[in-house]
C-alpha atoms as an extended CHARMM CRD file, in Angstrom:
* protein
*
       273  EXT
         1         1  MET       CA            -15.9190000000       17.7270000000       -1.1390000000  PROA      1               0.0000000000
         2         2  VAL       CA            -12.5720000000       18.6360000000       -3.0550000000  PROA      2               0.0000000000
         3         3  GLY       CA            -11.8140000000       15.6200000000       -4.4240000000  PROA      3               0.0000000000
         4         4  LEU       CA             -8.7560000000       13.1060000000       -3.7360000000  PROA      4               0.0000000000
         5         5  LYS       CA             -5.3590000000       14.4630000000       -4.8770000000  PROA      5               0.0000000000
         6         6  ARG       CA             -2.6230000000       12.6700000000       -6.6370000000  PROA      6               0.0000000000
         7         7  ARG       CA              0.9750000000       12.3570000000       -6.2610000000  PROA      7               0.0000000000
         8         8  ARG       CA              3.8360000000       11.2750000000       -8.5330000000  PROA      8               0.0000000000
         9         9  LEU       CA              4.5490000000        7.3840000000       -7.7610000000  PROA      9               0.0000000000
        10        10  GLY       CA              8.2270000000        8.1080000000       -8.0030000000  PROA      10              0.0000000000
        11        11  ARG       CA             10.4240000000        7.3080000000      -11.0710000000  PROA      11              0.0000000000
        12        12  THR       CA              7.2860000000        5.2170000000      -12.5030000000  PROA      12              0.0000000000
        13        13  GLY       CA              5.9520000000        8.5700000000      -13.3480000000  PROA      13              0.0000000000
        14        14  LEU       CA              2.7020000000        7.2020000000      -12.2730000000  PROA      14              0.0000000000
        15        15  MET       CA              0.3240000000        9.7940000000      -10.6340000000  PROA      15              0.0000000000
        16        16  VAL       CA             -2.0520000000        7.8440000000       -8.3320000000  PROA      16              0.0000000000
        17        17  THR       CA             -4.4360000000        9.0170000000       -5.7760000000  PROA      17              0.0000000000
        18        18  GLU       CA             -2.5610000000        9.8570000000       -2.4430000000  PROA      18              0.0000000000
        19        19  LEU       CA             -5.1500000000        7.4270000000       -0.7900000000  PROA      19              0.0000000000
        20        20  GLY       CA             -5.0810000000        3.7970000000       -2.2000000000  PROA      20              0.0000000000
        21        21  LEU       CA             -6.8280000000        0.7380000000       -1.1730000000  PROA      21              0.0000000000
        22        22  GLY       CA             -5.1200000000       -2.2320000000        0.4100000000  PROA      22              0.0000000000
        23        23  ALA       CA             -7.4290000000       -5.1910000000       -0.4220000000  PROA      23              0.0000000000
        24        24  MET       CA             -5.5970000000       -7.9610000000        1.5080000000  PROA      24              0.0000000000
        25        25  ASP       CA             -8.9000000000       -8.3500000000        3.7200000000  PROA      25              0.0000000000
        26        26  THR       CA            -11.4580000000       -6.9640000000        1.4240000000  PROA      26              0.0000000000
        27        27  PRO       CA            -12.7180000000      -10.3440000000       -0.0900000000  PROA      27              0.0000000000
        28        28  THR       CA            -13.1830000000      -11.8700000000        3.4650000000  PROA      28              0.0000000000
        29        29  SER       CA            -16.0620000000       -9.4520000000        3.7970000000  PROA      29              0.0000000000
        30        30  PRO       CA            -19.6400000000      -10.3030000000        2.2850000000  PROA      30              0.0000000000
        31        31  GLU       CA            -19.4940000000       -6.6090000000        1.5890000000  PROA      31              0.0000000000
        32        32  GLY       CA            -15.9890000000       -6.8090000000       -0.3390000000  PROA      32              0.0000000000
        33        33  ALA       CA            -17.4070000000       -6.1030000000       -3.5770000000  PROA      33              0.0000000000
        34        34  ALA       CA            -19.3520000000       -3.1080000000       -2.4390000000  PROA      34              0.0000000000
        35        35  THR       CA            -16.1770000000       -2.1390000000       -0.4500000000  PROA      35              0.0000000000
        36        36  LEU       CA            -14.2710000000       -2.1520000000       -3.9410000000  PROA      36              0.0000000000
        37        37  GLU       CA            -17.0780000000       -0.1190000000       -5.7450000000  PROA      37              0.0000000000
        38        38  ALA       CA            -16.9910000000        2.2610000000       -3.2860000000  PROA      38              0.0000000000
        39        39  ALA       CA            -13.4020000000        2.8400000000       -3.9420000000  PROA      39              0.0000000000
        40        40  ILE       CA            -13.8510000000        3.0180000000       -7.4060000000  PROA      40              0.0000000000
        41        41  ALA       CA            -16.4960000000        5.5950000000       -7.0430000000  PROA      41              0.0000000000
        42        42  GLY       CA            -14.9290000000        7.9050000000       -4.5510000000  PROA      42              0.0000000000
        43        43  GLY       CA            -12.0290000000        8.3720000000       -7.1510000000  PROA      43              0.0000000000
        44        44  ILE       CA             -9.4080000000        5.9200000000       -5.6070000000  PROA      44              0.0000000000
        45        45  ASP       CA             -7.2790000000        4.8450000000       -8.3740000000  PROA      45              0.0000000000
        46        46  PHE       CA             -4.5480000000        2.4170000000       -6.9670000000  PROA      46              0.0000000000
        47        47  VAL       CA             -5.1790000000       -0.7600000000       -5.4050000000  PROA      47              0.0000000000
        48        48  ASP       CA             -2.6790000000       -3.1710000000       -3.7560000000  PROA      48              0.0000000000
        49        49  THR       CA             -3.1980000000       -6.8180000000       -3.6960000000  PROA      49              0.0000000000
        50        50  ALA       CA             -0.7320000000      -10.1900000000       -3.8020000000  PROA      50              0.0000000000
        51        51  ARG       CA             -0.9440000000      -13.6060000000       -5.3900000000  PROA      51              0.0000000000
        52        52  GLU       CA             -1.3470000000      -14.9530000000       -1.8480000000  PROA      52              0.0000000000
        53        53  TYR       CA             -4.1450000000      -12.7240000000       -0.3780000000  PROA      53              0.0000000000
        54        54  ALA       CA             -7.2620000000      -15.3820000000       -0.5680000000  PROA      54              0.0000000000
        55        55  GLY       CA             -9.6340000000      -13.9160000000       -3.2000000000  PROA      55              0.0000000000
        56        56  SER       CA             -8.1690000000      -10.3890000000       -3.7660000000  PROA      56              0.0000000000
        57        57  GLU       CA             -6.9790000000      -10.7810000000       -7.0920000000  PROA      57              0.0000000000
        58        58  PHE       CA            -10.0510000000      -12.4800000000       -8.1800000000  PROA      58              0.0000000000
        59        59  LEU       CA            -12.1380000000      -10.1150000000       -6.4520000000  PROA      59              0.0000000000
        60        60  ILE       CA            -10.6570000000       -7.3920000000       -8.4220000000  PROA      60              0.0000000000
        61        61  GLY       CA            -10.7990000000       -9.3600000000      -11.3730000000  PROA      61              0.0000000000
        62        62  GLU       CA            -14.3800000000       -9.3570000000      -11.6570000000  PROA      62              0.0000000000
        63        63  ALA       CA            -14.4780000000       -5.7750000000      -11.3110000000  PROA      63              0.0000000000
        64        64  VAL       CA            -12.1140000000       -5.3570000000      -14.1550000000  PROA      64              0.0000000000
        65        65  ARG       CA            -13.9380000000       -7.5660000000      -16.2340000000  PROA      65              0.0000000000
        66        66  ALA       CA            -17.0610000000       -6.2460000000      -15.5980000000  PROA      66              0.0000000000
        67        67  ARG       CA            -15.7720000000       -2.7590000000      -16.8830000000  PROA      67              0.0000000000
        68        68  GLY       CA            -13.8740000000       -4.4790000000      -19.7220000000  PROA      68              0.0000000000
        69        69  ASP       CA            -10.5470000000       -2.5710000000      -18.0590000000  PROA      69              0.0000000000
        70        70  ALA       CA             -8.8430000000       -1.6960000000      -15.0250000000  PROA      70              0.0000000000
        71        71  PRO       CA            -10.3470000000        1.7200000000      -13.5910000000  PROA      71              0.0000000000
        72        72  PHE       CA             -7.5490000000        1.6340000000      -11.3770000000  PROA      72              0.0000000000
        73        73  ARG       CA             -3.4460000000        1.2450000000      -10.9460000000  PROA      73              0.0000000000
        74        74  ILE       CA             -2.8920000000       -2.4510000000       -9.6270000000  PROA      74              0.0000000000
        75        75  GLY       CA             -0.0150000000       -3.4810000000       -7.6020000000  PROA      75              0.0000000000
        76        76  SER       CA              0.3110000000       -7.0990000000       -6.9320000000  PROA      76              0.0000000000
        77        77  LYS       CA              3.2280000000       -9.2000000000       -4.9990000000  PROA      77              0.0000000000
        78        78  THR       CA              5.0950000000      -12.3250000000       -5.5580000000  PROA      78              0.0000000000
        79        79  PHE       CA              6.0890000000      -14.3930000000       -1.8480000000  PROA      79              0.0000000000
        80        80  SER       CA              8.3300000000      -16.2460000000       -4.3070000000  PROA      80              0.0000000000
        81        81  HSD       CA             11.9050000000      -15.9990000000       -3.7030000000  PROA      81              0.0000000000
        82        82  GLY       CA             13.0060000000      -17.6030000000       -7.1660000000  PROA      82              0.0000000000
        83        83  ILE       CA             13.2520000000      -16.7840000000      -10.7210000000  PROA      83              0.0000000000
        84        84  ASP       CA             10.8820000000      -19.3310000000      -11.7880000000  PROA      84              0.0000000000
        85        85  GLY       CA              8.3430000000      -18.7600000000       -9.1250000000  PROA      85              0.0000000000
        86        86  SER       CA              8.0260000000      -15.1570000000       -9.5240000000  PROA      86              0.0000000000
        87        87  GLN       CA              7.5120000000      -15.4700000000      -13.0070000000  PROA      87              0.0000000000
        88        88  ARG       CA              4.7990000000      -18.0620000000      -12.3930000000  PROA      88              0.0000000000
        89        89  ASP       CA              2.8340000000      -15.5760000000      -10.1250000000  PROA      89              0.0000000000
        90        90  VAL       CA              2.8580000000      -12.9420000000      -12.3960000000  PROA      90              0.0000000000
        91        91  ASP       CA              1.3440000000      -15.1640000000      -15.2930000000  PROA      91              0.0000000000
        92        92  ARG       CA             -1.2840000000      -16.1540000000      -12.5380000000  PROA      92              0.0000000000
        93        93  SER       CA             -1.8320000000      -12.6070000000      -11.3960000000  PROA      93              0.0000000000
        94        94  LEU       CA             -2.5420000000      -11.5640000000      -15.3230000000  PROA      94              0.0000000000
        95        95  SER       CA             -5.0410000000      -14.2680000000      -15.4110000000  PROA      95              0.0000000000
        96        96  MET       CA             -6.5980000000      -13.7170000000      -12.3220000000  PROA      96              0.0000000000
        97        97  LEU       CA             -6.7600000000      -10.1230000000      -12.5480000000  PROA      97              0.0000000000
        98        98  GLY       CA             -7.9630000000      -10.3090000000      -16.3590000000  PROA      98              0.0000000000
        99        99  VAL       CA             -5.5290000000       -7.4290000000      -17.5590000000  PROA      99              0.0000000000
       100       100  GLU       CA             -2.7020000000       -8.0020000000      -19.8340000000  PROA      100             0.0000000000
       101       101  ARG       CA             -0.1560000000       -5.9930000000      -18.1380000000  PROA      101             0.0000000000
       102       102  ILE       CA              0.0780000000       -5.1080000000      -14.2130000000  PROA      102             0.0000000000
       103       103  ASP       CA              1.2700000000       -1.7750000000      -13.3360000000  PROA      103             0.0000000000
       104       104  LEU       CA              3.4500000000       -2.6160000000      -10.4570000000  PROA      104             0.0000000000
       105       105  TYR       CA              4.6380000000       -5.9770000000       -9.2350000000  PROA      105             0.0000000000
       106       106  GLN       CA              6.4010000000       -6.4860000000       -6.0390000000  PROA      106             0.0000000000
       107       107  LEU       CA              8.5940000000       -8.9010000000       -4.1560000000  PROA      107             0.0000000000
       108       108  HSD       CA              6.6250000000       -9.2450000000       -0.6680000000  PROA      108             0.0000000000
       109       109  ASP       CA              7.7540000000       -8.8490000000        2.5460000000  PROA      109             0.0000000000
       110       110  ILE       CA             11.3780000000       -8.9090000000        1.8570000000  PROA      110             0.0000000000
       111       111  SER       CA             12.4370000000       -8.4770000000        5.9730000000  PROA      111             0.0000000000
       112       112  THR       CA             15.3160000000      -10.6740000000        6.6580000000  PROA      112             0.0000000000
       113       113  LEU       CA             19.0810000000      -10.3460000000        5.0460000000  PROA      113             0.0000000000
       114       114  GLU       CA             19.1180000000      -14.1180000000        4.0150000000  PROA      114             0.0000000000
       115       115  ALA       CA             15.5500000000      -13.1750000000        2.0600000000  PROA      115             0.0000000000
       116       116  TRP       CA             17.1540000000      -10.1770000000        0.7860000000  PROA      116             0.0000000000
       117       117  ALA       CA             20.1920000000      -12.5110000000       -0.6500000000  PROA      117             0.0000000000
       118       118  GLU       CA             17.9120000000      -14.9140000000       -2.2400000000  PROA      118             0.0000000000
       119       119  VAL       CA             15.8180000000      -12.5680000000       -4.0560000000  PROA      119             0.0000000000
       120       120  THR       CA             18.7090000000      -10.3570000000       -5.2770000000  PROA      120             0.0000000000
       121       121  GLY       CA             20.9440000000      -13.3950000000       -6.0320000000  PROA      121             0.0000000000
       122       122  GLU       CA             21.2540000000      -15.4510000000       -9.1030000000  PROA      122             0.0000000000
       123       123  HSD       CA             18.0660000000      -16.9480000000      -10.3030000000  PROA      123             0.0000000000
       124       124  GLY       CA             16.2780000000      -14.8820000000       -7.3550000000  PROA      124             0.0000000000
       125       125  ALA       CA             12.7410000000      -13.5160000000       -7.7050000000  PROA      125             0.0000000000
       126       126  LEU       CA             13.9530000000      -10.1670000000       -8.8720000000  PROA      126             0.0000000000
       127       127  GLU       CA             15.4380000000      -11.6090000000      -12.1150000000  PROA      127             0.0000000000
       128       128  GLY       CA             12.0720000000      -13.1840000000      -12.5290000000  PROA      128             0.0000000000
       129       129  LEU       CA             10.2280000000       -9.7450000000      -12.3490000000  PROA      129             0.0000000000
       130       130  GLN       CA             12.9680000000       -8.4080000000      -14.4430000000  PROA      130             0.0000000000
       131       131  ILE       CA             12.3140000000      -10.7750000000      -16.9670000000  PROA      131             0.0000000000
       132       132  ALA       CA              8.2780000000      -10.0880000000      -16.8780000000  PROA      132             0.0000000000
       133       133  ARG       CA              9.1160000000       -6.1710000000      -17.3310000000  PROA      133             0.0000000000
       134       134  TYR       CA             11.4620000000       -7.0790000000      -20.3080000000  PROA      134             0.0000000000
       135       135  ARG       CA              8.1040000000       -9.2410000000      -21.6050000000  PROA      135             0.0000000000
       136       136  GLU       CA              6.0880000000       -6.1610000000      -20.7370000000  PROA      136             0.0000000000
       137       137  LEU       CA              3.7950000000       -8.0620000000      -18.5080000000  PROA      137             0.0000000000
       138       138  ILE       CA              4.7190000000       -5.6000000000      -15.4260000000  PROA      138             0.0000000000
       139       139  GLY       CA              5.5080000000       -2.0810000000      -15.7640000000  PROA      139             0.0000000000
       140       140  HSD       CA              7.4100000000       -1.6790000000      -12.7440000000  PROA      140             0.0000000000
       141       141  ILE       CA              9.2040000000       -3.3640000000       -9.9280000000  PROA      141             0.0000000000
       142       142  GLY       CA              8.7960000000       -2.8000000000       -6.2940000000  PROA      142             0.0000000000
       143       143  ILE       CA              9.3670000000       -4.2450000000       -2.8680000000  PROA      143             0.0000000000
       144       144  SER       CA              7.6300000000       -4.3670000000        0.6970000000  PROA      144             0.0000000000
       145       145  CYS       CA              9.6220000000       -4.8140000000        3.5350000000  PROA      145             0.0000000000
       146       146  HSD       CA              9.2620000000       -4.7120000000        7.4210000000  PROA      146             0.0000000000
       147       147  ASN       CA             13.0540000000       -4.4980000000        8.3010000000  PROA      147             0.0000000000
       148       148  ASN       CA             14.8670000000       -1.0190000000        8.2380000000  PROA      148             0.0000000000
       149       149  GLU       CA             18.1950000000       -2.5850000000        7.4200000000  PROA      149             0.0000000000
       150       150  VAL       CA             16.8720000000       -4.5660000000        4.4570000000  PROA      150             0.0000000000
       151       151  ALA       CA             14.9060000000       -1.3600000000        3.4180000000  PROA      151             0.0000000000
       152       152  GLU       CA             17.6640000000        0.7220000000        3.1910000000  PROA      152             0.0000000000
       153       153  LEU       CA             19.5420000000       -2.0830000000        1.0660000000  PROA      153             0.0000000000
       154       154  ALA       CA             16.7320000000       -1.8590000000       -1.2860000000  PROA      154             0.0000000000
       155       155  ILE       CA             16.3620000000        1.8420000000       -1.4070000000  PROA      155             0.0000000000
       156       156  ARG       CA             20.1260000000        2.4630000000       -2.1030000000  PROA      156             0.0000000000
       157       157  SER       CA             20.4740000000       -0.9640000000       -4.5180000000  PROA      157             0.0000000000
       158       158  GLY       CA             18.5310000000        1.3100000000       -7.2230000000  PROA      158             0.0000000000
       159       159  GLU       CA             16.7390000000       -1.8110000000       -8.6050000000  PROA      159             0.0000000000
       160       160  PHE       CA             13.2490000000       -0.7880000000       -6.9820000000  PROA      160             0.0000000000
       161       161  ASP       CA             10.7250000000        1.8120000000       -8.6710000000  PROA      161             0.0000000000
       162       162  THR       CA              8.8710000000        1.8950000000       -5.3260000000  PROA      162             0.0000000000
       163       163  ILE       CA              9.1360000000        0.3890000000       -1.7690000000  PROA      163             0.0000000000
       164       164  MET       CA              5.8940000000       -0.1260000000        0.4770000000  PROA      164             0.0000000000
       165       165  LEU       CA              6.4970000000        0.5910000000        4.3740000000  PROA      165             0.0000000000
       166       166  GLU       CA              4.9700000000        0.5440000000        7.4730000000  PROA      166             0.0000000000
       167       167  TYR       CA              4.1620000000        4.2740000000        8.9540000000  PROA      167             0.0000000000
       168       168  SER       CA              1.5890000000        6.0130000000       11.2560000000  PROA      168             0.0000000000
       169       169  ALA       CA              1.5590000000        7.7960000000       14.1590000000  PROA      169             0.0000000000
       170       170  PHE       CA              2.0650000000        4.7170000000       16.0250000000  PROA      170             0.0000000000
       171       171  PHE       CA              5.1250000000        3.4390000000       13.9680000000  PROA      171             0.0000000000
       172       172  THR       CA              7.3470000000        6.2040000000       12.9810000000  PROA      172             0.0000000000
       173       173  GLU       CA             10.6150000000        4.3780000000       12.7280000000  PROA      173             0.0000000000
       174       174  THR       CA             10.5730000000        4.6780000000        8.9730000000  PROA      174             0.0000000000
       175       175  VAL       CA             10.5490000000        8.1820000000        8.3990000000  PROA      175             0.0000000000
       176       176  GLY       CA             14.2360000000        8.4150000000        7.8040000000  PROA      176             0.0000000000
       177       177  LEU       CA             13.9710000000        5.9100000000        5.1240000000  PROA      177             0.0000000000
       178       178  ILE       CA             10.7070000000        7.2230000000        3.6940000000  PROA      178             0.0000000000
       179       179  ASP       CA             12.9400000000       10.5750000000        3.2630000000  PROA      179             0.0000000000
       180       180  LEU       CA             15.6960000000        8.7370000000        1.8390000000  PROA      180             0.0000000000
       181       181  ALA       CA             13.4280000000        6.5760000000       -0.7810000000  PROA      181             0.0000000000
       182       182  ALA       CA             11.8210000000       10.1990000000       -1.8150000000  PROA      182             0.0000000000
       183       183  ALA       CA             15.2570000000       11.7490000000       -2.3690000000  PROA      183             0.0000000000
       184       184  ASN       CA             16.0720000000        8.5910000000       -4.6270000000  PROA      184             0.0000000000
       185       185  ASP       CA             12.9160000000        9.0310000000       -6.7670000000  PROA      185             0.0000000000
       186       186  ILE       CA             11.3350000000        5.8500000000       -5.4630000000  PROA      186             0.0000000000
       187       187  GLY       CA              7.5280000000        5.8470000000       -4.7830000000  PROA      187             0.0000000000
       188       188  VAL       CA              6.5940000000        5.4850000000       -0.9310000000  PROA      188             0.0000000000
       189       189  ILE       CA              3.7700000000        2.9310000000       -0.6820000000  PROA      189             0.0000000000
       190       190  VAL       CA              2.6470000000        3.3290000000        3.2660000000  PROA      190             0.0000000000
       191       191  MET       CA              0.9090000000       -0.1230000000        4.6850000000  PROA      191             0.0000000000
       192       192  ARG       CA             -0.9420000000        0.3360000000        8.1410000000  PROA      192             0.0000000000
       193       193  PRO       CA             -1.3500000000        3.9750000000        8.1040000000  PROA      193             0.0000000000
       194       194  LEU       CA             -4.1310000000        3.4490000000       10.7850000000  PROA      194             0.0000000000
       195       195  GLY       CA             -1.9480000000        1.4260000000       12.5830000000  PROA      195             0.0000000000
       196       196  GLY       CA             -3.2480000000       -1.8790000000       11.3360000000  PROA      196             0.0000000000
       197       197  SER       CA             -6.1430000000       -3.8630000000       12.1310000000  PROA      197             0.0000000000
       198       198  GLY       CA             -6.1060000000       -4.8080000000       15.9360000000  PROA      198             0.0000000000
       199       199  ARG       CA             -5.1690000000       -1.3400000000       16.5970000000  PROA      199             0.0000000000
       200       200  THR       CA             -7.7630000000        0.3020000000       14.4150000000  PROA      200             0.0000000000
       201       201  SER       CA            -10.4550000000       -2.0990000000       16.2990000000  PROA      201             0.0000000000
       202       202  ALA       CA             -9.1080000000       -1.3120000000       19.5220000000  PROA      202             0.0000000000
       203       203  MET       CA             -9.3490000000        2.5120000000       19.0050000000  PROA      203             0.0000000000
       204       204  ARG       CA            -12.7050000000        2.2920000000       17.5200000000  PROA      204             0.0000000000
       205       205  GLY       CA            -13.9280000000        0.3680000000       20.5450000000  PROA      205             0.0000000000
       206       206  ARG       CA            -12.5020000000        3.1100000000       22.7530000000  PROA      206             0.0000000000
       207       207  LEU       CA            -14.3630000000        6.1140000000       20.8470000000  PROA      207             0.0000000000
       208       208  ALA       CA            -17.7690000000        3.5690000000       20.9990000000  PROA      208             0.0000000000
       209       209  ASP       CA            -16.8080000000        4.1430000000       24.6750000000  PROA      209             0.0000000000
       210       210  GLY       CA            -16.7020000000        7.6640000000       24.7240000000  PROA      210             0.0000000000
       211       211  TYR       CA            -12.9440000000        8.4680000000       24.1230000000  PROA      211             0.0000000000
       212       212  ASP       CA            -12.9520000000       12.2040000000       22.8300000000  PROA      212             0.0000000000
       213       213  GLY       CA             -8.9870000000       12.7820000000       22.5140000000  PROA      213             0.0000000000
       214       214  PRO       CA             -7.0110000000       13.2870000000       19.1260000000  PROA      214             0.0000000000
       215       215  LEU       CA             -6.4610000000        9.4610000000       18.2330000000  PROA      215             0.0000000000
       216       216  THR       CA             -8.8960000000        8.8880000000       15.7590000000  PROA      216             0.0000000000
       217       217  ALA       CA             -8.9850000000        7.1860000000       12.1420000000  PROA      217             0.0000000000
       218       218  PRO       CA             -8.9720000000       10.4230000000       10.2920000000  PROA      218             0.0000000000
       219       219  ASN       CA             -6.2420000000       11.9840000000       12.1910000000  PROA      219             0.0000000000
       220       220  LEU       CA             -4.2380000000        8.9110000000       11.6650000000  PROA      220             0.0000000000
       221       221  LEU       CA             -4.8000000000        9.2780000000        7.9810000000  PROA      221             0.0000000000
       222       222  ARG       CA             -4.2250000000       13.2120000000        7.9960000000  PROA      222             0.0000000000
       223       223  TYR       CA             -0.7160000000       12.3650000000        9.8400000000  PROA      223             0.0000000000
       224       224  VAL       CA              0.0800000000       10.2880000000        7.1490000000  PROA      224             0.0000000000
       225       225  LEU       CA             -0.7590000000       11.9860000000        4.2920000000  PROA      225             0.0000000000
       226       226  SER       CA              0.8600000000       15.2690000000        6.0480000000  PROA      226             0.0000000000
       227       227  ASN       CA              4.2300000000       13.8090000000        4.9850000000  PROA      227             0.0000000000
       228       228  PRO       CA              4.9990000000       14.7570000000        1.2590000000  PROA      228             0.0000000000
       229       229  ALA       CA              7.4600000000       12.1690000000        0.9680000000  PROA      229             0.0000000000
       230       230  VAL       CA              4.7310000000        9.3060000000        0.9300000000  PROA      230             0.0000000000
       231       231  THR       CA              3.2920000000        8.9380000000       -2.0400000000  PROA      231             0.0000000000
       232       232  VAL       CA              0.2040000000        6.6370000000       -1.3010000000  PROA      232             0.0000000000
       233       233  ALA       CA             -1.3710000000        5.2060000000        1.5230000000  PROA      233             0.0000000000
       234       234  ILE       CA             -3.3660000000        2.2630000000        1.4720000000  PROA      234             0.0000000000
       235       235  PRO       CA             -5.4060000000        1.2620000000        4.5290000000  PROA      235             0.0000000000
       236       236  GLY       CA             -7.1090000000       -2.1230000000        4.2290000000  PROA      236             0.0000000000
       237       237  ALA       CA            -10.9330000000       -2.1990000000        4.1510000000  PROA      237             0.0000000000
       238       238  ARG       CA            -13.5970000000       -4.6690000000        4.3600000000  PROA      238             0.0000000000
       239       239  TYR       CA            -16.6930000000       -2.6590000000        4.4430000000  PROA      239             0.0000000000
       240       240  PRO       CA            -17.5780000000        0.5310000000        2.0250000000  PROA      240             0.0000000000
       241       241  SER       CA            -18.4140000000        3.0550000000        5.0750000000  PROA      241             0.0000000000
       242       242  ARG       CA            -14.8030000000        2.4900000000        6.0990000000  PROA      242             0.0000000000
       243       243  VAL       CA            -13.8300000000        3.5080000000        2.3680000000  PROA      243             0.0000000000
       244       244  VAL       CA            -15.9650000000        6.3510000000        2.5620000000  PROA      244             0.0000000000
       245       245  GLU       CA            -14.7180000000        7.8000000000        5.6320000000  PROA      245             0.0000000000
       246       246  ASN       CA            -11.1010000000        7.7270000000        4.3490000000  PROA      246             0.0000000000
       247       247  ILE       CA            -12.2110000000        9.4550000000        1.2210000000  PROA      247             0.0000000000
       248       248  GLU       CA            -14.0450000000       12.0630000000        2.7990000000  PROA      248             0.0000000000
       249       249  THR       CA            -10.9110000000       12.5860000000        5.1010000000  PROA      249             0.0000000000
       250       250  ALA       CA             -8.3540000000       12.6670000000        2.3730000000  PROA      250             0.0000000000
       251       251  SER       CA            -10.5410000000       14.8710000000        0.2880000000  PROA      251             0.0000000000
       252       252  THR       CA            -11.1070000000       17.6660000000        2.8570000000  PROA      252             0.0000000000
       253       253  TYR       CA             -7.8140000000       17.1980000000        5.2720000000  PROA      253             0.0000000000
       254       254  GLU       CA             -5.6200000000       20.1100000000        5.9870000000  PROA      254             0.0000000000
       255       255  PRO       CA             -1.9130000000       18.7930000000        6.7950000000  PROA      255             0.0000000000
       256       256  MET       CA             -0.9670000000       18.5800000000       10.1880000000  PROA      256             0.0000000000
       257       257  SER       CA              1.2050000000       20.8080000000       11.8830000000  PROA      257             0.0000000000
       258       258  GLU       CA              4.3760000000       19.8140000000       13.7880000000  PROA      258             0.0000000000
       259       259  ALA       CA              2.7610000000       20.1990000000       17.1160000000  PROA      259             0.0000000000
       260       260  GLU       CA             -0.6340000000       18.1640000000       15.5590000000  PROA      260             0.0000000000
       261       261  ARG       CA              1.4880000000       15.2970000000       15.0180000000  PROA      261             0.0000000000
       262       262  GLY       CA              3.7720000000       15.3820000000       18.0810000000  PROA      262             0.0000000000
       263       263  GLU       CA              0.3580000000       15.4730000000       20.2310000000  PROA      263             0.0000000000
       264       264  LEU       CA             -1.0020000000       12.4780000000       18.2280000000  PROA      264             0.0000000000
       265       265  GLU       CA              2.4320000000       10.5570000000       18.3670000000  PROA      265             0.0000000000
       266       266  ALA       CA              2.1640000000       10.8860000000       22.0690000000  PROA      266             0.0000000000
       267       267  GLU       CA             -1.3890000000        9.7870000000       22.0830000000  PROA      267             0.0000000000
       268       268  ALA       CA             -0.8900000000        6.7770000000       20.1120000000  PROA      268             0.0000000000
       269       269  ALA       CA              2.2350000000        5.9080000000       22.2440000000  PROA      269             0.0000000000
       270       270  ARG       CA              0.3860000000        6.4990000000       25.6550000000  PROA      270             0.0000000000
       271       271  TYR       CA             -2.7010000000        4.0480000000       24.8820000000  PROA      271             0.0000000000
       272       272  TYR       CA             -0.9820000000        1.5970000000       22.6110000000  PROA      272             0.0000000000
       273       273  TYR       CA              2.1440000000       -0.0880000000       22.4780000000  PROA      273             0.0000000000
């Protein structure tokens, strides 16, 4: 195995493995701690969490405290839209994670124009994160989004060091935004690179029934990592075996050709809507 490659996380200057771990559902499994350990052992050095992901920051904090320091970069998020709430969330995250500074803190799911106005307006959550950054409690500020109009506003605003977007062979609508973010030196974090838990479960069921086409988890991950404008893909995982599979793919893959990408997109559209 060659090992995981690193990419620059935009203007943050941080170098992170192009495969990360989305830790939203990791603590919901009895093997959650082993899953996180598998990620660490495999060389993953970027873990995504959020203040409201039940048990996620606590699980990560246990791993940090066991080692005396974080063995990976941490990205967390606030669901708050206000200045006070976002600062409280940073303080709580620091305590739960057992660190003195969090590498990346993001505004979570800002996916309506109303939410955008709230977080960027006077006394909005963005201002709270800017204060936290000034206090050196966080290193960089990001945003996650499920609305292309809002995502473009965020990219063009110049306020964010990273943006988290959905992108996969199932969901290609954000490819132009990913290119725009990269052109503005904004790190691109891809959520749901394997299509999301529902599609992934259905896909694995189809494979168990004998499907032998190109629509597989390794190919879906290759698809995302073949885009040079993507910084890091963060598939969620609840079991160590899933992490090990993803690490093997990311450590050995060859970039997809345009023809391969088109074939995978067509297969994704054929089986899932």
